[in-house]
Kinemage of the C-alpha trace (Angstrom):
@kinemage 1
@onewidth
@group {chain A} dominant
@subgroup {mainchain}
@vectorlist {calphas} color= white
{ca met a 1} P 41.663 40.450 107.130
{ca lys a 2} L 41.170 39.642 110.865
{ca glu a 3} L 41.153 42.622 113.562
{ca thr a 4} L 42.229 40.112 116.382
{ca leu a 5} L 44.799 37.847 116.834
{ca asn a 6} L 45.610 34.815 118.787
{ca leu a 7} L 49.130 34.223 120.493
{ca asp a 8} L 50.238 32.245 117.457
{ca glu a 9} L 48.991 34.531 114.777
{ca ala a 10} L 50.392 37.581 116.592
{ca ala a 11} L 53.864 35.302 116.651
{ca glu a 12} L 53.664 34.677 113.011
{ca leu a 13} L 52.480 38.364 112.118
{ca met a 14} L 56.160 39.526 114.199
{ca asn a 15} L 58.015 36.441 112.731
{ca ile a 16} L 59.513 35.145 116.135
{ca gly a 17} L 58.671 32.411 118.721
{ca thr a 18} L 55.478 31.874 120.382
{ca glu a 19} L 56.987 31.822 123.469
{ca thr a 20} L 58.997 34.849 122.336
{ca ala a 21} L 55.860 36.576 122.288
{ca arg a 22} L 53.936 35.070 125.197
{ca glu a 23} L 56.863 36.146 127.370
{ca leu a 24} L 56.405 39.736 125.941
{ca ala a 25} L 53.266 39.924 126.674
{ca asp a 26} L 53.512 38.580 130.000
{ca ile a 27} L 55.774 41.467 130.892
{ca gly a 28} L 53.009 44.200 128.999
{ca val a 29} L 55.672 44.703 126.085
{ca leu a 30} L 53.456 43.463 123.611
{ca pro a 31} L 50.002 45.183 123.650
{ca gly a 32} L 47.315 42.207 124.070
{ca cys a 33} L 44.662 40.793 127.065
{ca lys a 34} L 43.704 37.305 127.864
{ca val a 35} L 40.360 36.131 127.386
{ca gly a 36} L 40.034 33.409 129.516
{ca val a 37} L 43.000 31.504 129.132
{ca ala a 38} L 43.846 32.491 125.790
{ca trp a 39} L 45.749 36.030 124.694
{ca val a 40} L 43.685 38.061 122.583
{ca phe a 41} L 46.197 40.879 120.392
{ca leu a 42} L 44.982 43.660 118.013
{ca arg a 43} L 46.398 43.594 114.689
{ca glu a 44} L 47.125 47.582 114.582
{ca asp a 45} L 48.644 47.137 118.451
{ca val a 46} L 50.945 44.648 117.000
{ca leu a 47} L 51.824 46.327 113.923
{ca gly a 48} L 52.061 49.363 116.138
{ca tyr a 49} L 54.617 47.791 118.450
{ca leu a 50} L 56.709 46.643 115.808
{ca arg a 51} L 56.733 50.237 114.253
{ca asp a 52} L 57.992 51.380 117.627
{ca glu a 53} L 60.643 48.973 118.423
{ca val a 54} L 62.127 49.146 114.954
{ca arg a 55} L 62.487 53.081 115.322
{ca arg a 56} L 63.581 52.720 119.137
{ca gln a 57} L 66.449 50.027 117.607
{ca thr a 58} L 67.186 52.635 114.629
{ca asn a 59} L 67.499 55.279 116.639
{ca gln a 60} L 69.840 53.413 119.131
{ca arg a 61} L 71.967 52.393 116.488
{ca ile a 62} L 72.056 55.678 114.774
{ca ala a 63} L 73.441 57.520 117.888
{ca lys a 64} L 75.931 54.656 118.972
{ca ala a 65} L 77.411 54.988 115.161
{ca glu a 66} L 77.972 59.054 115.618
{ca ala a 67} L 78.951 57.987 119.084
{ca asn a 68} L 81.565 56.399 117.910
{ca lys a 69} L 83.057 58.422 115.160
{ca thr a 70} L 82.788 61.405 117.662
{ca leu a 71} L 85.163 58.836 119.705
{ca arg a 72} L 87.307 57.949 116.938
{ca thr a 73} L 88.068 61.927 115.065
{ca glu a 74} L 88.071 63.735 118.549
{ca gly a 75} L 89.827 61.077 121.238
{ca lys a 76} L 92.380 59.563 118.628
{ca pro a 77} L 95.511 59.427 120.365
{ca lys a 78} L 98.155 62.353 118.793
{ca arg a 79} L 100.642 60.321 117.349
{ca val a 80} L 104.114 59.719 119.033
{ca glu a 81} L 107.441 61.487 117.521
{ca thr a 82} L 110.336 58.987 117.858
{ca gly a 83} L 113.584 59.787 117.693
{ca leu a 84} L 114.303 57.923 114.772
{ca arg a 85} L 111.678 60.069 112.921
{ca asn a 86} L 112.831 63.065 113.814
{ca ser a 87} L 117.130 62.061 113.166
{ca gly a 88} L 117.033 62.562 109.546
{ca ala a 89} L 116.826 58.671 109.089
{ca arg a 90} L 114.633 57.272 106.044
{ca ser a 91} L 113.872 53.509 105.390
{ca asn a 92} L 114.472 52.184 101.781
{ca arg a 93} L 111.091 53.291 100.417
{ca tyr a 94} L 111.843 57.032 100.567
{ca lys a 95} L 115.576 56.688 98.799
{ca glu a 96} L 115.421 59.571 96.225
{ca lys a 97} L 116.052 57.854 92.593
{ca pro a 98} L 119.116 58.527 91.190
{ca asp a 99} L 119.131 60.920 88.030
{ca leu a 100} L 120.071 59.156 84.794
{ca asp a 101} L 120.058 62.088 82.710
{ca ala a 102} L 122.515 63.697 84.786
{ca leu a 103} L 124.679 60.278 84.745
{ca glu a 104} L 124.656 60.199 80.753
{ca lys a 105} L 125.921 63.807 80.403
{ca thr a 106} L 129.141 63.510 82.646
{ca ala a 107} L 129.779 59.807 81.208
């Protein structure tokens, strides 16, 4: 297995486009060097970049999920009591069923 990769091979290893790999290298995010006009990357550095990025993004998603969970439980607005709710009025859904045994005994 080759220890050094050109730009196309580094992009293929990361499963990204060549231009995206070039942009990452140009801004210094993806470790590599230019030898003449060609980019050269160490396989170990490319894989290390991917490992670090996986950890960073995973931790970011976990933190966001925990923050959302906290907001949902702590920031939940309290239920507003309405006049209807306190008036004793009930919907049909909560009507008591007649006691059929009691009706048969009285008949």
